[in-house]
C-alpha positions in Angstrom: 74.8 76.1 121.8 71.3 76.9 122.9 69.9 80.3 123.7 70.4 79.8 127.4 74.0 78.6 127.2 75.8 79.1 130.5 79.1 80.7 131.2 80.1 77.3 132.7 80.1 75.9 129.2 83.0 78.1 128.3 84.9 77.2 131.4 84.2 73.5 130.9 85.5 73.8 127.3 88.7 75.4 128.5 89.3 72.7 131.1 88.6 69.9 128.7 91.1 71.4 126.1 93.6 71.9 128.9 93.4 68.2 129.8 94.0 67.3 126.2 97.0 69.5 126.0 98.3 68.6 129.4 98.3 72.2 130.4 95.8 72.4 133.3 98.4 72.3 136.0 101.1 74.4 134.1 99.4 77.3 132.5 96.0 78.5 131.3 94.9 77.7 127.8 94.2 81.3 126.9 97.0 83.6 128.2 95.8 86.1 130.9 96.5 89.1 128.7 94.0 88.0 126.1 91.5 86.3 128.3 88.2 87.8 129.6 85.2 86.7 131.7 83.2 86.0 128.5 79.5 86.6 129.1 78.3 88.1 125.8 75.0 88.9 124.4 71.9 87.9 126.4 73.7 85.3 128.4 73.7 87.3 131.6 69.9 87.7 131.2 69.3 84.0 130.8 69.0 84.1 127.0 66.6 85.8 124.7 63.2 86.1 126.3 60.2 84.2 124.8 57.6 87.0 124.8 54.0 85.8 124.4 51.9 88.9 124.8 51.0 90.4 121.4 50.1 94.1 121.4 49.2 94.3 117.7 49.0 92.0 114.6 49.4 93.4 111.2 49.0 92.1 107.6 50.4 93.6 104.4 48.2 96.4 103.1 49.1 96.0 99.4 50.7 99.5 99.6 53.1 101.4 101.9 53.3 99.7 105.2 55.9 101.6 107.1 53.5 104.1 108.9 51.2 101.4 110.2 54.0 99.2 111.5 55.8 102.2 113.1 52.5 103.3 114.8 52.2 99.8 116.3 55.8 99.9 117.4 55.4 103.3 119.0 52.3 102.3 121.0 53.3 98.7 122.0 53.8 98.3 125.8 57.2 97.2 127.1 57.8 93.5 127.0 55.2 92.8 124.3 55.2 91.9 120.6 54.3 93.5 117.4 53.4 90.5 115.2 53.5 90.6 111.4 51.6 88.0 109.5 52.9 86.1 106.5 53.2 88.1 103.3 55.3 91.0 101.8 55.3 94.4 103.6 56.5 97.4 101.7 58.8 99.3 104.0 60.3 102.3 102.1 60.8 104.3 105.3 62.9 102.5 108.0 61.3 101.1 111.1 62.6 102.4 114.5 62.4 100.1 117.5 63.0 102.5 120.3 61.6 100.6 123.3 61.8 97.2 125.0 59.6 95.3 122.6 59.9 92.6 119.9 59.1 92.9 116.2 58.2 89.4 115.2 57.3 87.9 111.8 55.7 84.6 111.0 58.9 83.1 109.9 62.0 84.0 107.7 60.9 83.6 104.2 57.2 83.9 105.2 57.2 87.5 106.5 59.2 89.7 104.1 60.0 93.4 104.7 61.0 94.9 101.3 62.4 98.3 100.5 61.3 99.0 96.9 63.4 102.2 96.6 66.6 100.7 98.0 69.2 98.2 96.9 68.5 96.2 93.8 68.7 92.4 93.6 71.3 90.6 91.6 70.6 89.7 88.0 69.9 86.2 86.9 73.2 86.0 85.0 75.7 83.7 86.8 79.3 85.1 87.3 81.6 83.1 85.1 83.6 80.5 86.9 81.3 80.3 89.9 78.8 77.7 91.0 75.7 79.9 90.7 76.7 83.2 92.1 74.7 85.9 90.4 75.9 89.1 88.9 75.4 92.4 90.9 73.9 95.6 89.7 76.2 98.6 90.2 74.4 101.0 92.6 75.9 104.0 90.7 73.6 103.1 87.8 70.3 103.6 89.7 68.8 105.9 92.2 68.2 104.6 95.7 67.1 106.0 99.1 70.1 105.5 101.4 68.2 104.2 104.5 68.1 100.8 106.3 65.0 98.8 106.9 65.1 98.3 110.7 67.0 100.4 113.3 67.1 99.3 116.9 68.0 102.3 119.0 66.8 105.8 119.9 67.3 107.2 116.4 69.7 107.4 113.5 73.4 107.9 114.3 73.3 108.6 118.0 76.6 108.7 119.8 78.4 109.5 123.0 78.1 113.0 124.4 81.7 114.2 124.6 80.7 117.2 126.8 80.3 114.7 129.6 83.8 113.1 129.3 85.7 112.7 132.5 89.4 111.8 132.7 90.5 108.8 134.7 92.6 109.9 137.6 94.3 106.5 138.0 94.9 103.7 135.5 91.9 101.4 135.0 93.5 97.9 135.2 92.7 95.0 133.0 90.3 92.6 134.9 89.3 95.3 137.4 85.6 96.2 137.5 85.9 99.9 138.4 87.6 103.1 137.4 88.1 106.4 139.3 87.3 109.6 137.4 87.8 113.3 138.1 84.1 114.0 138.7 81.3 111.4 138.8 78.4 113.9 138.8 75.8 112.7 136.3 77.0 109.1 136.2 74.3 106.7 137.7 73.8 102.9 138.0 72.2 101.5 134.9 73.8 103.9 132.4 75.9 102.6 129.5 79.1 104.5 129.1 82.1 104.7 126.8 85.6 104.0 128.1 88.4 104.9 125.7 92.0 106.3 125.4 94.2 108.1 122.9 96.5 106.0 120.6 99.6 108.0 121.7 101.2 107.2 118.4 104.5 108.5 117.0 106.7 107.7 114.1 108.2 104.2 114.5 110.5 102.1 112.3 108.6 99.9 109.8 109.2 96.1 110.0 112.4 94.8 108.2 111.8 94.3 104.5 109.0 96.8 104.2 110.8 98.6 101.3 110.4 102.0 99.7 108.8 101.2 96.3 105.5 102.8 97.3 107.0 106.0 98.8 105.3 109.1 97.5 108.6 110.9 98.1 112.1 109.3 97.9 113.1 109.9 101.5 113.0 108.9 104.3 113.8 105.3 103.1 112.8 103.1 104.8 109.6 105.0 105.8 108.1 105.2 109.2 104.7 104.1 110.5 102.5 106.1 112.9 102.2 103.7 115.8 101.7 103.5 119.5 102.2 100.5 121.9 98.7 99.2 121.0 97.5 100.9 117.8 99.3 101.0 114.4 97.6 103.3 112.0 98.0 102.6 108.2 99.8 105.9 107.9 103.4 106.5 106.9 106.2 109.0 106.5 106.5 109.5 103.6 103.0 108.6 102.5 102.7 105.2 100.9 100.9 105.4 97.6 97.7 103.3 97.0 97.2 102.3 100.7 97.6 105.0 103.3 94.6 106.7 105.2 96.5 110.0 105.3 96.7 112.4 102.4 100.2 113.4 103.3 102.7 113.5 106.2 105.8 115.3 107.5 108.3 114.6 110.3 105.8 115.8 112.9 103.0 113.4 111.9 100.4 112.3 109.3 97.7 114.8 108.2 95.2 115.5 105.4 95.4 119.2 104.6 96.6 120.9 107.7 99.8 120.0 109.4 99.3 119.3 113.1 95.7 118.1 112.6 95.6 114.3 112.3 93.8 112.7 109.4 90.0 112.3 109.5 90.4 108.6 109.2 91.3 108.4 112.9 87.8 109.4 113.8 85.9 107.3 111.3 84.7 104.7 113.8 85.7 106.1 117.2 85.9 109.4 119.0 88.8 111.7 118.2 90.6 114.4 120.3 90.6 118.0 119.4 93.7 117.6 117.2 92.2 114.5 115.6 94.0 111.6 117.5 91.8 108.6 117.5 90.4 107.1 120.8 90.0 103.7 119.1 91.1 101.5 122.0 87.7 101.4 123.7 84.7 99.5 125.1 81.2 100.1 126.3 80.4 99.4 130.0 77.3 99.2 132.1 77.4 101.0 135.4 76.6 98.9 138.4 77.2 101.5 141.2 78.8 104.8 141.9 80.6 105.6 145.1 82.2 109.1 145.3 84.2 109.3 142.0 84.6 105.5 141.7 82.5 103.9 139.0 81.9 100.1 139.2 80.8 98.2 136.1 78.8 95.0 135.6 81.8 93.4 133.8 85.5 93.8 134.1 87.8 95.8 131.9 89.1 93.8 128.9 92.3 95.9 128.8 93.9 98.6 130.9 93.0 102.2 130.3 95.8 104.6 131.1 96.1 108.1 132.5 99.2 108.6 130.3 96.9 108.1 127.3 94.2 110.5 128.6 91.7 107.7 129.3 88.2 109.0 129.6 84.7 107.8 130.6 81.8 109.3 128.6 78.1 109.2 129.0 75.4 108.8 126.3 72.7 111.6 126.6 69.8 112.9 124.7 71.7 116.1 123.9 72.1 117.0 120.2 72.1 113.9 118.0 72.7 111.7 121.0 70.5 109.2 122.6 70.5 106.8 125.6 70.6 103.1 124.9 67.5 101.2 124.0 67.4 97.9 125.9 65.7 94.5 125.6 64.5 95.1 122.0 64.4 92.2 119.5 63.8 91.4 115.8 62.7 87.8 115.1 61.3 85.5 112.4 61.3 87.6 109.3 63.2 88.5 106.1 64.5 91.8 104.9 65.2 92.9 101.3 66.6 96.1 99.9 68.2 98.1 102.7 70.4 100.8 101.2 72.4 102.1 104.2 72.8 98.8 105.9 69.6 96.6 106.4 69.2 95.9 110.1 71.1 98.2 112.4 71.6 98.3 116.2 72.5 101.9 117.0 73.1 102.6 120.6 71.2 99.5 121.8 71.9 97.1 124.7 70.7 93.7 125.7 69.0 93.4 122.3 68.9 90.8 119.6 68.1 89.5 116.1 67.0 85.9 116.0 66.0 83.7 113.0 66.0 86.5 110.4 67.1 86.5 106.8 69.0 89.5 105.6 69.7 89.8 101.9 69.9 92.4 99.0 71.5 95.3 100.8 74.1 98.1 100.4 76.5 98.9 103.2 76.2 96.3 106.0 73.7 93.4 106.3 73.6 93.8 110.1 75.5 96.6 111.8 76.3 97.1 115.5 77.3 100.7 116.6 77.7 102.1 120.1 76.0 99.0 121.3 76.5 96.6 124.3 75.7 92.9 124.6 73.8 92.4 121.4 73.0 88.9 120.3 72.7 87.8 116.6 71.8 84.2 116.3 70.2 81.5 114.1 70.1 83.9 111.1 70.9 83.8 107.4 72.9 86.8 106.0 73.5 86.4 102.3 73.8 87.7 98.8 74.6 91.4 99.3 73.7 93.6 96.4 77.2 95.0 95.8 80.1 92.8 96.9 82.7 95.5 96.6 85.2 96.8 99.2 84.9 100.3 100.6 81.9 99.5 102.8 79.5 98.6 100.1 78.8 95.0 100.9 79.8 93.7 104.3 77.6 91.0 105.8 78.2 91.9 109.5 79.8 95.0 110.9 80.9 96.1 114.4 81.8 99.7 114.9 82.0 102.6 117.4 83.1 100.6 120.5 80.3 98.0 120.3 81.2 95.4 123.0 80.4 92.0 124.5 78.2 90.8 121.6 77.4 87.2 120.8 77.3 86.1 117.2 76.2 82.5 117.2 74.9 79.8 114.8 74.5 82.0 111.7 75.2 81.5 108.0 77.1 84.4 106.3 77.6 83.9 102.6 78.1 85.6 99.3 79.1 89.2 100.2 82.3 91.2 100.2 83.8 91.0 103.6 81.7 88.6 105.7 82.5 90.4 109.0 84.4 93.5 110.0 85.2 94.9 113.4 86.1 98.5 113.2 87.4 100.1 116.5 85.1 97.8 118.4 84.3 94.3 119.6 85.9 94.1 123.1 84.7 91.0 125.0 82.6 89.7 122.0 82.3 86.1 121.0 81.8 84.7 117.5 80.8 81.1 117.8 79.5 78.2 115.7 78.9 80.2 112.5 79.4 79.2 108.8 81.0 81.6 106.4 81.7 81.2 102.7 82.0 83.0 99.4 83.5 86.3 100.4 84.5 88.0 97.2 85.1 91.1 95.1 83.0 91.6 92.0 85.3 92.1 89.1 88.2 90.6 90.9 86.6 87.2 91.3 89.7 85.3 92.3 90.4 87.5 95.3 89.9 85.6 98.6 88.1 88.2 100.9 87.9 87.9 104.7 85.6 85.4 106.3 86.1 85.0 110.0 87.6 88.3 110.9 87.8 90.9 113.7 89.6 93.8 112.1 89.5 96.4 109.3 90.1 99.5 111.4 92.7 100.2 114.2 91.7 99.5 117.8 89.8 96.3 117.9 90.8 94.0 120.7 89.8 90.9 122.8 87.4 89.0 120.4 87.0 85.3 120.8 86.3 82.9 117.9 85.1 79.3 118.7 83.8 76.5 116.7 83.3 78.3 113.4 83.6 76.9 109.8 84.8 79.1 107.0 87.0 79.5 104.0 89.3 82.1 105.7 90.3 83.3 109.1 92.0 86.7 108.8 93.1 89.9 110.5 93.6 92.6 107.9 95.6 95.9 108.4 93.8 97.9 105.7 93.1 100.7 108.1 95.3 99.7 111.0 95.8 96.7 113.4 93.7 94.6 115.8 95.1 92.9 118.9 94.4 90.1 121.3 92.2 88.0 119.0 91.8 84.4 120.0 90.8 81.6 117.6 89.8 78.7 119.9 89.6 75.0 118.9 87.0 73.5 116.6 87.9 76.1 113.9 87.4 74.5 110.5 88.8 76.0 107.4 88.5 74.8 103.8 90.4 75.7 100.8 88.9 78.5 98.7 87.2 77.3 95.6 
């Protein structure tokens, strides 16, 4: 698809498939409970803008370049471009794009931003049994500065302001465009807000055949799983050795060190309540209008949010380590090497993008989306992570913290650990026409890691995959489940090498 693809393209595709299956007159192709008015990324804005006004042009200095580039970013007027010429720029301090501007290179592979105190490149030694995959260098064997190269957002690690949370007073219905809250004071059109609810989990029977061989204690047998009607945490009673996210458990629930306080894992990638219960069924919305205590959004709810689960609406503010969303910011036509806490990060951004970039040689995530809305990642090459190991060290693409309605299109993701993870996030997002290959674990080279994937933490829901090619399509339950994932036609899978 092109940058300016229209929503009608999705509708036409559904109708054409319906004709092929003979279902147009009987039932929709995508069932209503998992369908959505897909309009991800920059689609509602007519695509990524082609900005032509250049506010500054910079060339490599031969030394440290972060300060000069950051000064140009800070002073560039809205809607304009900071242009980087061809060459290698040393960026040992991350660049913060905090306004509606574009950072544009002279081409991926031509303009290179390198972090010399970050992640190390692979060695020249080829991993035995592979067709040219090079051997990683263990990051525990060298000192590195744990910072990314580019952050699009108001700062590092901004998040929602829970002091502004307001309970819904009636259920927010799937497909509806508005919710009613207790007090709408402070909520205004144009704001981006977080909508979430508690898991409401309790001990439930495990599936038949689960067994007791990993029980930390002999009883109960079979064990129980901490599960609600939407979210199933990977937590059990008794604790299951080698896999659970809780340190221990009792008949009242899972916990780490204090009975009655839920495990910290429930708040790893979403808000948690005072007693630790995760609010991982979530999505970010944009406010269109406010009338009394009724908030109307620019897009419908992907799923219902229930008063019985203490559903809340929360603002993003500049209080504490917060920050309001940066909008209409882009990164284009450049390469990045050496990020050591992710490489390119969208942290509380909206209607922003990465286009035609190369991301390689990173620790953490190649590209990360957190607390972000309608981000578009397209036409990019994300490959050869520095440390292809599980545990967050080498993911190519990561969604977290309720990031919603993103478009991931026409990218190559190759030679990393997990090629994409969605952790308590992703509602209304589309992953389309991408190529994924060579997801692996260093030292366990035969393990087939996840390729096309929208899971890896409880809470993810309503993600659409269309037209992708990969070695694997998966939904793991390592840290809980994901629901309402749709793999649409034109999905090509090949056998793992």
